[in-house]
GUDRENBA-387729 format. One record per residue (C-alpha): residue number from 1; residue in three letters; x, y, z. Coordinates in steps of 0.5 Angstrom, whole numbers, plus 500, padded with zeros to 3 digits. Each point is the difference from the previous one (the first is absolute). Layout:
<pts>
+-----+------+-----+-----+-----+
: pos : code :   X :   Y :   Z :
+-----+------+-----+-----+-----+
: NUM :  ALA :   X :   Y :   Z :
...
+-----+------+-----+-----+-----+
</pts>
This chain:
<pts>
+-----+------+-----+-----+-----+
: pos : code :   X :   Y :   Z :
+-----+------+-----+-----+-----+
:   1 :  UNK : 829 : 579 : 588 :
:   2 :  UNK : 494 : 499 : 495 :
:   3 :  UNK : 501 : 503 : 492 :
:   4 :  UNK : 494 : 503 : 498 :
:   5 :  UNK : 498 : 504 : 493 :
:   6 :  UNK : 493 : 504 : 500 :
:   7 :  UNK : 498 : 505 : 494 :
:   8 :  UNK : 496 : 504 : 506 :
:   9 :  UNK : 494 : 496 : 499 :
:  10 :  UNK : 502 : 492 : 500 :
:  11 :  UNK : 506 : 497 : 505 :
:  12 :  UNK : 504 : 495 : 498 :
:  13 :  UNK : 504 : 495 : 505 :
:  14 :  UNK : 506 : 498 : 497 :
:  15 :  UNK : 506 : 494 : 502 :
:  16 :  UNK : 503 : 503 : 506 :
:  17 :  UNK : 506 : 496 : 498 :
:  18 :  UNK : 501 : 504 : 493 :
:  19 :  UNK : 507 : 502 : 498 :
:  20 :  UNK : 502 : 508 : 499 :
:  21 :  UNK : 505 : 497 : 495 :
:  22 :  UNK : 503 : 507 : 497 :
:  23 :  UNK : 500 : 504 : 506 :
:  24 :  UNK : 507 : 500 : 501 :
:  25 :  UNK : 501 : 500 : 493 :
:  26 :  UNK : 498 : 508 : 499 :
:  27 :  UNK : 502 : 505 : 499 :
:  28 :  UNK : 497 : 508 : 501 :
:  29 :  UNK : 507 : 502 : 497 :
:  30 :  UNK : 500 : 501 : 492 :
:  31 :  UNK : 505 : 502 : 495 :
:  32 :  UNK : 501 : 501 : 493 :
:  33 :  UNK : 507 : 500 : 498 :
:  34 :  UNK : 502 : 502 : 492 :
:  35 :  UNK : 506 : 504 : 496 :
:  36 :  UNK : 499 : 507 : 497 :
:  37 :  UNK : 502 : 501 : 493 :
:  38 :  UNK : 507 : 502 : 503 :
:  39 :  UNK : 500 : 494 : 503 :
:  40 :  UNK : 500 : 502 : 507 :
:  41 :  UNK : 496 : 495 : 504 :
:  42 :  UNK : 493 : 504 : 503 :
:  43 :  UNK : 497 : 496 : 506 :
:  44 :  UNK : 494 : 502 : 503 :
:  45 :  UNK : 497 : 497 : 506 :
:  46 :  UNK : 493 : 501 : 504 :
:  47 :  UNK : 495 : 497 : 504 :
:  48 :  UNK : 494 : 496 : 497 :
:  49 :  UNK : 495 : 503 : 505 :
:  50 :  UNK : 494 : 494 : 498 :
:  51 :  UNK : 501 : 493 : 496 :
:  52 :  UNK : 502 : 496 : 505 :
:  53 :  UNK : 499 : 491 : 498 :
:  54 :  UNK : 496 : 496 : 505 :
:  55 :  UNK : 501 : 494 : 498 :
:  56 :  UNK : 496 : 495 : 505 :
:  57 :  UNK : 501 : 492 : 498 :
:  58 :  UNK : 500 : 494 : 504 :
:  59 :  UNK : 507 : 497 : 503 :
:  60 :  UNK : 499 : 493 : 499 :
:  61 :  UNK : 496 : 500 : 493 :
:  62 :  UNK : 494 : 495 : 501 :
:  63 :  UNK : 501 : 499 : 507 :
:  64 :  UNK : 499 : 506 : 503 :
:  65 :  UNK : 496 : 507 : 500 :
:  66 :  UNK : 493 : 496 : 498 :
:  67 :  UNK : 495 : 504 : 497 :
:  68 :  UNK : 493 : 499 : 498 :
:  69 :  UNK : 498 : 501 : 493 :
:  70 :  UNK : 494 : 504 : 503 :
:  71 :  UNK : 505 : 505 : 502 :
:  72 :  UNK : 504 : 499 : 494 :
:  73 :  UNK : 493 : 501 : 495 :
:  74 :  UNK : 500 : 507 : 505 :
:  75 :  UNK : 507 : 502 : 498 :
:  76 :  UNK : 499 : 498 : 493 :
:  77 :  UNK : 494 : 506 : 501 :
:  78 :  UNK : 504 : 506 : 502 :
:  79 :  UNK : 506 : 497 : 495 :
:  80 :  UNK : 495 : 502 : 493 :
:  81 :  UNK : 499 : 507 : 503 :
:  82 :  UNK : 505 : 505 : 497 :
:  83 :  UNK : 503 : 504 : 506 :
:  84 :  UNK : 497 : 497 : 506 :
:  85 :  UNK : 504 : 502 : 505 :
:  86 :  UNK : 499 : 495 : 507 :
:  87 :  UNK : 502 : 501 : 507 :
:  88 :  UNK : 506 : 494 : 501 :
:  89 :  UNK : 500 : 500 : 508 :
:  90 :  UNK : 506 : 496 : 500 :
:  91 :  UNK : 505 : 499 : 508 :
:  92 :  UNK : 494 : 504 : 503 :
:  93 :  UNK : 502 : 506 : 495 :
:  94 :  UNK : 495 : 502 : 494 :
:  95 :  UNK : 502 : 502 : 494 :
:  96 :  UNK : 498 : 503 : 494 :
:  97 :  UNK : 500 : 496 : 493 :
:  98 :  UNK : 498 : 497 : 493 :
:  99 :  UNK : 501 : 495 : 496 :
: 100 :  UNK : 507 : 498 : 496 :
: 101 :  UNK : 497 : 498 : 494 :
: 102 :  UNK : 507 : 501 : 496 :
: 103 :  UNK : 503 : 495 : 504 :
: 104 :  UNK : 493 : 495 : 500 :
: 105 :  UNK : 496 : 503 : 506 :
: 106 :  UNK : 496 : 493 : 503 :
: 107 :  UNK : 504 : 493 : 500 :
: 108 :  UNK : 496 : 494 : 502 :
: 109 :  UNK : 500 : 493 : 500 :
: 110 :  UNK : 497 : 494 : 503 :
: 111 :  UNK : 502 : 496 : 505 :
: 112 :  UNK : 496 : 495 : 497 :
: 113 :  UNK : 497 : 500 : 494 :
: 114 :  UNK : 492 : 498 : 499 :
: 115 :  UNK : 496 : 500 : 495 :
: 116 :  UNK : 493 : 503 : 503 :
: 117 :  UNK : 503 : 505 : 504 :
: 118 :  UNK : 497 : 503 : 507 :
: 119 :  UNK : 501 : 506 : 503 :
: 120 :  UNK : 504 : 496 : 506 :
: 121 :  UNK : 506 : 498 : 495 :
: 122 :  UNK : 507 : 502 : 502 :
: 123 :  UNK : 504 : 504 : 497 :
: 124 :  UNK : 506 : 504 : 500 :
: 125 :  UNK : 501 : 505 : 497 :
: 126 :  UNK : 506 : 505 : 498 :
: 127 :  UNK : 497 : 508 : 502 :
: 128 :  UNK : 504 : 506 : 496 :
: 129 :  UNK : 499 : 507 : 502 :
: 130 :  UNK : 503 : 508 : 500 :
: 131 :  UNK : 499 : 504 : 506 :
: 132 :  UNK : 497 : 506 : 497 :
+-----+------+-----+-----+-----+
</pts>
């Protein structure tokens, strides 16, 4: 299945073999635990309404999930716009996402470095989003 990212005008095809690294480690349940002044235990539970992390990364660094420099430049443009909402289509399901800047939104690495960069140079990248 294809993975795409769009701002509603421009569409970027992402490598189909990107791995959703934190898919199964996230929980919608949140909890706080503290003690009152009397020493009693106070536990509060809730359900997160949004904020699920979506970290897309290559399954094998440098060996798969190659993306062109031109596509990465478009991702970088979006990442430089504060609060930029995007539509991530992953496994046939569209999700509204924003970049997770606090965790390093975009982490590209060249497959092989060339001094004279070209738009079709191959890179791998880790993309960090949060569902809104």
